[in-house]
All heavy atoms as an XYZ file, in Angstrom:
748
protein
N       0.858     -1.194      0.010
C       0.007     -0.013     -0.019
C       0.866      1.260     -0.001
O       1.847      1.328      0.752
C      -0.874     -0.017      1.218
C      -1.733      1.261      1.417
S      -2.716      1.231      2.879
C      -4.240      0.716      2.157
N       0.576      2.177     -0.837
C       1.336      3.429     -0.896
C       1.101      4.249      0.328
O       0.011      4.334      0.843
C       0.921      4.191     -2.163
N       2.150      4.934      0.827
C       1.980      5.772      1.954
C       1.086      6.989      1.668
O       1.020      7.435      0.548
C       3.397      6.254      2.321
C       4.189      6.006      1.073
C       3.504      4.926      0.297
N       0.402      7.469      2.684
C      -0.424      8.653      2.598
C       0.365      9.818      3.128
O       1.033      9.723      4.136
C      -1.699      8.490      3.403
O      -2.408      7.348      2.901
C      -2.525      9.734      3.299
N       0.323     10.929      2.401
C       1.094     12.100      2.832
C       0.221     13.378      2.624
O      -0.477     13.460      1.613
C       2.378     12.210      2.013
O       3.085     13.377      2.408
N       0.315     14.263      3.575
C      -0.378     15.547      3.474
C       0.427     16.573      4.245
O       1.201     16.224      5.171
C      -1.786     15.468      4.057
N       0.244     17.845      3.909
C       0.975     18.902      4.652
C       0.091     20.124      4.746
O      -0.764     20.324      3.928
C       2.330     19.213      4.022
O       2.101     19.795      2.730
N       0.365     20.921      5.761
C      -0.316     22.183      5.984
C       0.530     23.084      6.856
O       1.450     22.581      7.490
C      -1.709     21.959      6.591
O      -2.459     23.158      6.546
C      -1.644     21.464      8.044
N       0.254     24.333      6.838
C       0.957     25.267      7.738
C       0.028     25.582      8.914
O      -1.125     25.954      8.674
C       1.346     26.533      6.973
C       1.938     27.560      7.902
C       2.298     26.234      5.835
N       0.540     25.417     10.134
C      -0.233     25.726     11.318
C       0.598     26.710     12.122
O       1.758     26.455     12.490
C      -0.460     24.469     12.169
C      -1.221     24.791     13.397
C      -1.211     23.418     11.328
N       0.012     27.873     12.396
C       0.727     28.952     13.089
C       0.658     28.732     14.647
O       0.031     29.458     15.329
C       0.112     30.307     12.698
C       0.890     31.447     13.244
O       2.088     31.274     13.564
O       0.359     32.562     13.346
N       1.277     27.643     15.103
C       1.327     27.305     16.500
C       2.726     26.695     16.796
O       3.390     26.220     15.896
C       0.250     26.288     16.871
C      -1.147     26.657     16.491
C      -1.696     27.889     17.114
N      -1.680     27.780     18.580
C      -1.851     28.795     19.364
N      -2.058     30.014     18.848
N      -1.811     28.696     20.680
N       3.174     26.674     18.048
C       4.411     25.990     18.372
C       4.375     24.504     18.046
O       3.318     23.849     18.156
C       4.501     26.166     19.918
C       3.628     27.389     20.188
C       2.522     27.308     19.211
N       5.512     23.980     17.561
C       5.572     22.590     17.151
C       5.134     21.597     18.239
O       4.381     20.645     17.927
C       7.005     22.226     16.742
N       5.448     21.830     19.494
C       5.036     20.941     20.545
C       3.476     20.921     20.688
O       2.866     19.852     20.987
C       5.656     21.293     21.890
N       2.882     22.027     20.526
C       1.450     22.154     20.615
C       0.751     21.410     19.470
O      -0.236     20.703     19.666
C       0.985     23.608     20.628
C      -0.512     23.838     20.891
C      -0.848     25.315     20.958
O       0.013     26.141     21.397
O      -1.974     25.641     20.575
N       1.267     21.573     18.241
C       0.754     20.894     17.115
C       0.910     19.382     17.253
O      -0.037     18.599     17.032
C       1.388     21.396     15.788
C       0.950     20.526     14.605
C       1.132     22.833     15.569
N       2.055     18.934     17.739
C       2.331     17.507     17.915
C       1.323     16.928     18.925
O       0.758     15.868     18.693
C       3.757     17.282     18.311
C       4.164     15.827     18.404
C       4.531     15.135     17.262
C       4.108     15.130     19.593
C       4.891     13.788     17.289
C       4.433     13.781     19.648
C       4.860     13.119     18.486
N       1.153     17.603     20.068
C       0.217     17.121     21.095
C      -1.204     16.982     20.522
O      -1.902     16.031     20.777
C       0.241     18.067     22.272
N      -1.619     17.986     19.769
C      -2.970     17.923     19.145
C      -3.099     16.797     18.138
O      -4.060     16.039     18.192
C      -3.261     19.307     18.438
C      -4.591     19.299     17.740
C      -5.770     19.579     18.382
C      -4.655     18.926     16.382
C      -6.993     19.566     17.723
C      -5.869     18.899     15.695
C      -7.040     19.223     16.351
O      -8.203     19.213     15.672
N      -2.100     16.692     17.238
C      -2.189     15.709     16.142
C      -2.059     14.281     16.646
O      -2.468     13.368     15.949
C      -1.114     16.012     15.113
N      -1.475     14.054     17.810
C      -1.319     12.704     18.355
C      -2.304     12.369     19.417
O      -2.263     11.294     19.934
C       0.120     12.501     18.842
O       0.400     13.485     19.906
C       1.137     12.604     17.755
N      -3.264     13.266     19.702
C      -4.296     12.968     20.692
C      -5.480     12.349     20.009
O      -6.182     13.035     19.227
C      -4.679     14.284     21.403
C      -5.751     14.078     22.463
O      -6.331     12.969     22.565
O      -6.023     15.001     23.203
N      -5.762     11.054     20.222
C      -6.870     10.423     19.462
C      -8.238     11.048     19.724
O      -9.120     10.881     18.899
C      -6.879      8.981     20.018
C      -5.703      8.849     20.928
C      -5.094     10.202     21.107
N      -8.402     11.827     20.787
C      -9.666     12.506     21.007
C      -9.977     13.573     19.901
O     -11.091     13.884     19.658
C      -9.694     13.190     22.389
N      -8.912     14.007     19.267
C      -9.042     14.976     18.171
C      -9.158     14.333     16.767
O      -9.476     14.990     15.831
C      -7.870     15.967     18.170
C      -7.838     16.842     19.338
N      -8.820     17.815     19.584
C      -6.959     16.891     20.363
C      -8.504     18.406     20.716
N      -7.401     17.893     21.211
N      -8.879     12.999     16.689
C      -8.937     12.367     15.369
C     -10.247     12.591     14.601
O     -10.178     12.823     13.391
C      -8.650     10.865     15.495
C      -7.236     10.516     15.872
C      -6.229     11.513     16.081
C      -6.846      9.207     16.003
C      -4.943     11.126     16.472
C      -5.600      8.810     16.360
C      -4.633      9.812     16.577
N     -11.433     12.542     15.265
C     -12.657     12.743     14.484
C     -12.713     14.120     13.793
O     -13.400     14.317     12.840
C     -13.750     12.646     15.505
C     -13.196     11.799     16.583
C     -11.731     12.180     16.645
N     -11.930     15.131     14.293
C     -11.922     16.442     13.713
C     -11.197     16.474     12.364
O     -11.445     17.388     11.550
C     -11.286     17.426     14.689
C     -12.055     17.504     15.987
C     -11.239     18.320     17.025
O     -10.417     19.159     16.693
O     -11.533     18.137     18.245
N     -10.284     15.531     12.124
C      -9.441     15.613     10.940
C      -9.198     14.336     10.230
O      -8.578     14.337      9.138
C      -8.162     16.375     11.243
C      -7.237     15.698     12.239
C      -7.305     15.806     13.568
C      -6.187     14.804     11.960
N      -6.313     15.055     14.150
C      -5.592     14.418     13.173
C      -5.621     14.312     10.776
C      -4.535     13.564     13.295
C      -4.512     13.460     10.897
C      -3.964     13.124     12.154
N      -9.705     13.205     10.702
C      -9.556     11.919     10.004
C     -10.922     11.391      9.592
O     -11.782     11.177     10.441
C      -8.873     10.894     10.889
C      -7.404     11.117     11.156
C      -6.741      9.960     11.855
O      -7.141      8.803     11.704
N      -5.733     10.271     12.616
N     -11.094     11.214      8.287
C     -12.388     10.752      7.767
C     -12.696      9.384      8.342
O     -11.863      8.485      8.366
C     -12.293     10.669      6.278
C     -13.609     10.305      5.623
C     -13.535     10.331      4.122
O     -12.498     10.676      3.524
N     -14.603      9.977      3.427
N     -13.954      9.224      8.796
C     -14.431      7.897      9.220
C     -14.167      7.642     10.721
O     -14.734      6.672     11.251
N     -13.405      8.447     11.426
C     -13.141      8.266     12.830
C     -14.334      8.805     13.638
O     -14.735      9.966     13.499
C     -11.837      8.881     13.323
C     -11.687      8.752     14.833
C     -10.661      8.343     12.570
N     -14.907      7.910     14.490
C     -16.037      8.298     15.291
C     -15.636      8.690     16.707
O     -16.265      9.530     17.331
C     -17.036      7.152     15.393
C     -17.555      6.629     14.039
C     -18.396      5.369     14.261
C     -18.309      7.681     13.320
N     -14.594      8.024     17.201
C     -14.195      8.244     18.600
C     -12.732      7.795     18.790
O     -12.298      6.900     18.071
C     -15.095      7.428     19.524
C     -14.790      7.726     21.011
O     -14.830      8.881     21.443
O     -14.467      6.740     21.740
N     -12.086      8.417     19.696
C     -10.681      7.994     20.025
C     -10.340      8.496     21.390
O     -10.794      9.499     21.889
N      -9.498      7.687     22.062
C      -8.947      8.078     23.357
C      -7.710      7.262     23.704
O      -7.436      6.220     23.071
C     -10.036      7.883     24.504
C     -10.417      6.442     24.760
N     -11.353      5.814     24.018
C      -9.880      5.573     25.647
C     -11.478      4.564     24.448
N     -10.580      4.377     25.435
N      -6.909      7.806     24.589
C      -5.743      7.094     25.142
C      -6.097      6.362     26.398
O      -6.885      6.855     27.208
C      -4.596      8.079     25.408
C      -3.835      8.597     24.214
C      -2.798      9.607     24.688
C      -3.152      7.475     23.410
N      -5.521      5.199     26.615
C      -5.711      4.454     27.846
C      -4.321      4.103     28.366
O      -3.558      3.325     27.724
C      -6.512      3.213     27.557
C      -6.767      2.402     28.821
O      -6.727      2.990     29.941
O      -7.064      1.181     28.720
N      -3.833      4.714     29.442
C      -4.596      5.621     30.325
C      -4.695      7.034     29.729
O      -3.878      7.373     28.842
C      -3.732      5.640     31.612
C      -2.340      5.358     31.148
C      -2.527      4.440     29.950
N      -5.659      7.787     30.196
C      -5.755      9.163     29.721
C      -4.532      9.997     30.018
O      -3.818      9.712     30.955
C      -6.966      9.722     30.479
C      -7.735      8.518     31.009
C      -6.686      7.433     31.169
N      -4.320     10.997     29.207
C      -3.194     11.913     29.419
C      -2.351     12.019     28.182
O      -2.757     11.580     27.093
N      -1.151     12.640     28.250
C      -0.335     12.829     27.104
C       0.117     11.433     26.532
O       0.293     10.484     27.269
C       0.893     13.588     27.637
C       0.483     14.139     28.928
C      -0.583     13.215     29.465
N       0.359     11.447     25.222
C       0.846     10.179     24.591
C       2.204      9.818     25.129
O       3.077     10.674     25.329
C       0.938     10.413     23.055
N       2.353      8.535     25.460
C       3.661      8.032     25.947
C       3.805      6.570     25.516
O       2.783      5.901     25.267
C       3.763      8.167     27.455
C       2.750      7.376     28.239
N       1.457      7.840     28.440
C       2.819      6.140     28.788
C       0.767      6.921     29.143
N       1.595      5.913     29.353
N       5.029      6.122     25.404
C       5.278      4.728     25.047
C       4.545      3.784     26.057
O       4.625      4.012     27.249
C       6.821      4.433     25.071
C       7.053      2.966     24.856
C       7.478      5.228     23.919
N       3.837      2.830     25.479
C       3.100      1.899     26.326
C       1.618      2.269     26.463
O       0.819      1.383     26.789
N       1.264      3.489     26.145
C      -0.160      3.882     26.148
C      -0.918      3.187     25.063
O      -0.300      2.872     23.995
C      -0.322      5.395     26.024
N      -2.171      2.912     25.307
C      -3.029      2.309     24.232
C      -3.867      3.431     23.594
O      -4.439      4.288     24.251
C      -3.994      1.300     24.882
C      -3.309      0.189     25.689
C      -2.648     -0.779     24.818
C      -2.230     -2.054     25.533
N      -0.997     -2.097     26.085
N      -3.915      3.375     22.279
C      -4.729      4.312     21.479
C      -5.916      3.512     21.005
O      -5.783      2.544     20.244
C      -3.933      4.834     20.333
S      -4.872      5.875     19.163
N      -7.097      3.866     21.507
C      -8.339      3.138     21.138
C      -9.122      4.044     20.149
O      -9.522      5.176     20.538
C      -9.173      2.816     22.374
C     -10.420      2.033     21.985
C      -8.358      2.046     23.388
N      -9.343      3.545     18.932
C      -9.950      4.334     17.907
C     -11.113      3.538     17.305
O     -10.967      2.390     16.986
C      -8.984      4.713     16.781
O      -7.806      5.315     17.374
C      -9.614      5.642     15.801
N     -12.283      4.140     17.222
C     -13.443      3.567     16.548
C     -13.684      4.303     15.224
O     -13.793      5.503     15.164
C     -14.698      3.642     17.401
O     -14.395      3.010     18.664
C     -15.896      2.993     16.743
N     -13.745      3.474     14.171
C     -13.939      3.982     12.789
C     -15.213      3.365     12.179
O     -15.521      2.221     12.469
C     -12.758      3.711     11.896
C     -11.440      4.356     12.342
C     -10.285      3.915     11.445
N      -9.078      4.428     11.924
C      -8.572      5.594     11.604
N      -9.174      6.364     10.703
N      -7.430      6.053     12.084
N     -15.843      4.100     11.293
C     -16.953      3.542     10.487
C     -16.304      3.049      9.204
O     -15.730      3.815      8.406
C     -17.925      4.658     10.177
C     -19.079      4.352      9.232
C     -20.083      3.299      9.684
N     -20.588      3.477     11.026
C     -21.769      3.980     11.354
N     -22.607      4.385     10.376
N     -22.147      4.035     12.589
N     -16.331      1.700      9.033
C     -15.708      1.066      7.892
C     -16.741      0.156      7.250
O     -17.266     -0.766      7.913
C     -14.449      0.261      8.232
C     -13.426      1.133      8.915
C     -13.882     -0.419      7.054
C     -12.220      0.421      9.492
N     -17.103      0.398      6.003
C     -18.063     -0.435      5.316
C     -19.412     -0.507      6.023
O     -20.048     -1.525      6.043
N     -19.815      0.625      6.599
C     -21.140      0.646      7.295
C     -21.137      0.098      8.694
O     -22.139      0.113      9.335
N     -20.017     -0.372      9.167
C     -19.936     -0.946     10.532
C     -18.917     -0.164     11.370
O     -17.962      0.348     10.847
C     -19.544     -2.457     10.492
N     -19.145     -0.055     12.627
C     -18.194      0.575     13.549
C     -17.180     -0.462     14.029
O     -17.556     -1.546     14.501
C     -18.919      1.150     14.785
C     -19.945      2.212     14.443
O     -19.964      2.679     13.227
O     -20.663      2.662     15.321
N     -15.946     -0.136     13.822
C     -14.846     -1.063     14.181
C     -13.884     -0.380     15.087
O     -13.408      0.733     14.785
C     -14.149     -1.607     12.953
C     -15.072     -2.236     11.972
C     -14.362     -3.023     10.920
N     -15.268     -3.476      9.869
C     -15.954     -4.629      9.931
N     -15.902     -5.361     10.977
N     -16.707     -4.948      8.921
N     -13.582     -1.028     16.204
C     -12.644     -0.489     17.159
C     -11.339     -1.174     17.086
O     -11.252     -2.435     17.050
C     -13.248     -0.598     18.582
O     -14.457      0.098     18.638
C     -12.271     -0.033     19.643
N     -10.224     -0.415     17.015
C      -8.904     -0.919     16.928
C      -8.135     -0.354     18.116
O      -8.213      0.840     18.460
C      -8.159     -0.541     15.608
C      -6.755     -0.939     15.643
C      -8.942     -1.142     14.455
N      -7.346     -1.159     18.796
C      -6.483     -0.748     19.871
C      -5.007     -0.867     19.393
O      -4.606     -1.920     18.963
C      -6.710     -1.621     21.153
O      -8.074     -1.461     21.559
C      -5.776     -1.101     22.284
N      -4.285      0.225     19.516
C      -2.888      0.264     19.186
C      -2.079      0.597     20.380
O      -2.531      1.309     21.269
C      -2.586      1.375     18.168
O      -3.409      1.272     17.022
N      -0.879      0.071     20.501
C       0.023      0.416     21.572
C       1.137      1.278     21.039
O       1.766      0.969     20.042
C       0.650     -0.799     22.209
C       1.622     -0.451     23.367
C       2.119     -1.659     24.104
O       1.570     -2.757     23.944
O       3.088     -1.533     24.851
N       1.343      2.456     21.659
C       2.419      3.355     21.181
C       3.771      2.716     21.576
O       3.993      2.392     22.719
C       2.235      4.686     21.875
C       0.964      5.451     21.573
C       0.911      6.743     22.265
C       0.789      5.630     20.065
N       4.625      2.529     20.576
C       5.856      1.811     20.780
C       7.086      2.691     20.739
O       8.152      2.328     21.108
C       6.037      0.691     19.753
O       5.988      1.206     18.448
C       4.910     -0.389     19.914
N       6.897      3.955     20.170
C       8.038      4.884     20.030
C       7.493      6.311     19.882
O       6.543      6.493     19.099
C       8.862      4.513     18.788
C       9.889      5.527     18.495
N      11.094      5.550     19.105
C       9.963      6.546     17.564
C      11.824      6.533     18.603
N      11.126      7.140     17.694
N       8.038      7.197     20.592
C       7.648      8.611     20.446
C       8.949      9.444     20.520
O       9.723      9.260     21.460
C       6.663      9.100     21.472
C       5.314      8.400     21.313
C       6.460     10.616     21.433
C       4.286      8.733     22.375
N       9.123     10.328     19.557
C      10.233     11.274     19.527
C       9.612     12.662     19.255
O       9.757     13.161     18.131
C      11.253     10.891     18.539
C      12.478     11.795     18.584
O      12.635     12.557     19.512
O      13.261     11.671     17.583
N       8.880     13.189     20.227
C       8.107     14.432     20.015
C       9.135     15.616     19.838
O      10.142     15.620     20.486
C       7.226     14.723     21.207
N       8.818     16.564     19.020
C       7.610     16.591     18.212
C       7.809     16.138     16.805
O       7.314     16.732     15.846
C       7.278     18.113     18.225
C       8.608     18.783     18.206
C       9.539     17.849     18.992
N       8.508     15.027     16.581
C       8.762     14.594     15.219
C       8.105     13.358     14.732
O       7.395     13.388     13.754
N       8.282     12.203     15.398
C       7.759     10.992     14.830
C       7.549      9.996     15.914
O       7.900     10.142     17.075
C       8.684     10.471     13.711
C      10.061     10.240     14.169
N      10.492      9.120     14.747
C      11.135     11.085     14.097
C      11.784      9.244     15.054
N      12.173     10.420     14.644
N       6.940      8.886     15.525
C       6.704      7.801     16.452
C       6.200      6.600     15.764
O       6.195      6.525     14.510
N       5.742      5.544     16.474
C       5.213      4.332     15.876
C       4.310      3.668     16.837
O       4.389      3.833     18.050
C       6.374      3.357     15.505
N       3.412      2.872     16.264
C       2.498      2.105     17.109
C       2.258      0.769     16.479
O       2.416      0.583     15.246
C       1.163      2.827     17.341
S       0.236      3.168     15.821
N       1.891     -0.247     17.313
C       1.528     -1.534     16.830
C       0.004     -1.704     17.050
O      -0.503     -1.300     18.041
N      -0.723     -2.238     16.034
C      -2.160     -2.353     16.164
C      -2.602     -3.806     15.900
O      -2.048     -4.476     15.044
C      -2.819     -1.395     15.225
N      -3.712     -4.206     16.525
C      -4.322     -5.452     16.218
C      -5.779     -5.388     16.679
O      -6.089     -4.952     17.730
C      -3.632     -6.600     16.919
O      -4.300     -7.827     16.690
N      -6.680     -5.789     15.756
C      -8.108     -5.841     16.131
C      -8.417     -7.181     16.876
O      -9.382     -7.299     17.486
C      -9.044     -5.733     14.875
O      -8.655     -6.736     13.958
C      -8.889     -4.364     14.236
N      -7.510     -8.118     16.729
C      -7.640     -9.422     17.344
C      -6.471     -9.618     18.300
O      -5.344     -9.817     17.813
C      -7.685    -10.518     16.293
C      -7.734    -11.920     16.894
O      -7.825    -12.097     18.125
O      -7.708    -12.860     16.081
N      -6.717     -9.561     19.600
C      -5.596     -9.661     20.575
C      -4.775    -10.950     20.406
O      -3.574    -10.967     20.754
C      -6.257     -9.613     21.938
C      -7.591     -9.041     21.698
C      -7.987     -9.373     20.263
N      -5.307    -12.036     19.815
C      -4.605    -13.273     19.638
C      -3.801    -13.252     18.357
O      -3.021    -14.163     18.100
C      -5.550    -14.479     19.670
O      -6.421    -14.403     18.585
N      -4.026    -12.238     17.479
C      -3.348    -12.258     16.199
C      -2.114    -11.345     16.258
O      -1.883    -10.670     17.174
N      -1.317    -11.427     15.223
C      -0.078    -10.643     15.177
C      -0.389     -9.167     14.937
O      -1.297     -8.809     14.133
C       0.679    -11.219     13.971
C      -0.388    -11.760     13.093
C      -1.500    -12.238     13.996
N       0.270     -8.265     15.682
C       0.083     -6.840     15.434
C       0.760     -6.348     14.142
O       1.704     -6.967     13.696
C       0.683     -6.171     16.687
C       1.777     -7.171     17.079
C       1.250     -8.529     16.684
N       0.219     -5.246     13.646
C       0.945     -4.559     12.544
C       1.630     -3.413     13.154
O       1.280     -2.957     14.217
C      -0.079     -4.150     11.458
O      -0.993     -3.219     12.019
N       2.597     -2.893     12.447
C       3.318     -1.728     12.920
C       3.091     -0.607     11.986
O       3.199     -0.733     10.777
C       4.882     -2.028     13.017
O       5.069     -3.050     13.920
C       5.608     -0.777     13.500
N       2.722      0.589     12.552
C       2.436      1.760     11.726
C       3.312      2.916     12.174
O       3.071      3.520     13.203
C       0.975      2.173     11.936
O       0.144      1.117     11.574
N       4.365      3.225     11.427
C       5.168      4.404     11.768
C       4.392      5.633     11.336
O       3.650      5.616     10.364
C       6.445      4.201     10.979
C       6.044      3.353      9.858
C       4.927      2.473     10.324
N       4.521      6.741     12.027
C       3.945      7.985     11.689
C       4.984      9.069     11.880
O       5.835      8.987     12.732
C       2.659      8.305     12.399
C       2.595      7.937     13.849
C       2.147      6.758     14.342
C       3.002      8.735     14.976
N       2.272      6.744     15.746
C       2.771      7.963     16.158
C       3.544      9.991     15.095
C       3.080      8.427     17.432
C       3.840     10.452     16.359
C       3.577      9.650     17.503
N       4.926     10.046     10.979
C       5.898     11.149     11.005
C       5.177     12.478     10.929
O       4.263     12.648     10.125
C       6.826     11.041      9.864
C       7.734      9.819      9.943
O       8.577      9.758     10.793
N       7.570      8.861      9.079
N       5.642     13.359     11.729
C       5.212     14.777     11.642
C       6.453     15.619     11.849
O       7.173     15.397     12.814
C       4.119     15.059     12.682
C       2.830     14.340     12.381
C       1.773     14.539     13.489
N       0.584     13.870     13.146
C       0.367     12.551     13.319
N       1.308     11.818     13.761
N      -0.805     12.058     12.989
N       6.686     16.520     10.969
C       7.876     17.390     11.095
C       7.410     18.819     11.227
O       7.504     19.589     10.249
C       8.770     17.204      9.884
C       9.410     15.859      9.855
C      10.471     15.445     10.560
C       9.017     14.756      9.045
N      10.774     14.129     10.243
C       9.869     13.694      9.325
C       8.005     14.560      8.092
C       9.783     12.474      8.720
C       7.881     13.305      7.476
C       8.790     12.294      7.789
N       6.991     19.216     12.384
C       6.659     20.642     12.561
C       7.834     21.513     12.298
O       8.963     21.207     12.759
C       6.188     20.712     14.008
C       5.859     19.324     14.401
C       6.772     18.437     13.601
N       7.664     22.634     11.601
C       8.755     23.533     11.315
C       8.298     24.943     11.745
O       7.123     25.316     11.624
C       9.008     23.578      9.799
C       9.473     22.286      9.231
C       9.706     22.496      7.726
C       9.652     21.172      7.004
N       9.731     21.308      5.543
N       9.249     25.703     12.174
C       8.947     27.124     12.476
C       8.707     27.837     11.163
O       9.472     27.674     10.192
C      10.075     27.762     13.234
N       7.692     28.646     11.127
C       7.375     29.412      9.942
C       7.732     30.880     10.254
O       7.314     31.453     11.227
C       5.884     29.313      9.560
C       5.575     30.231      8.414
C       5.519     27.882      9.283
N       8.568     31.501      9.375
C       8.924     32.889      9.611
C       7.695     33.762      9.728
O       6.758     33.577      8.977
C       9.750     33.276      8.391
C      10.140     32.007      7.754
C       9.101     30.969      8.131
N       7.635     34.658     10.653
C       6.456     35.481     10.875
C       6.799     36.832     10.943
O       6.455     37.875     10.907
């Protein structure tokens, strides 16, 4: 599968943008099909936290739990996900490169 890439300019500090973009509670605001998301335990993203996301896929609501396996804020990280706890997880790296914009 080809990687998905998008970019935009956000006039906020990089750490603030990273915190917003990696908080699953905000995913429904900017990810198509996401109905709900939260971290378990609640709080800032950290290695070992579970990201629980419910998406509408093919007319059905599907919940996926991912474990954050790497975070290098405010740049990039990775998570492993599995809808079936007895099955093998997949690994999903994600990258965000916030840059200071001259103002």
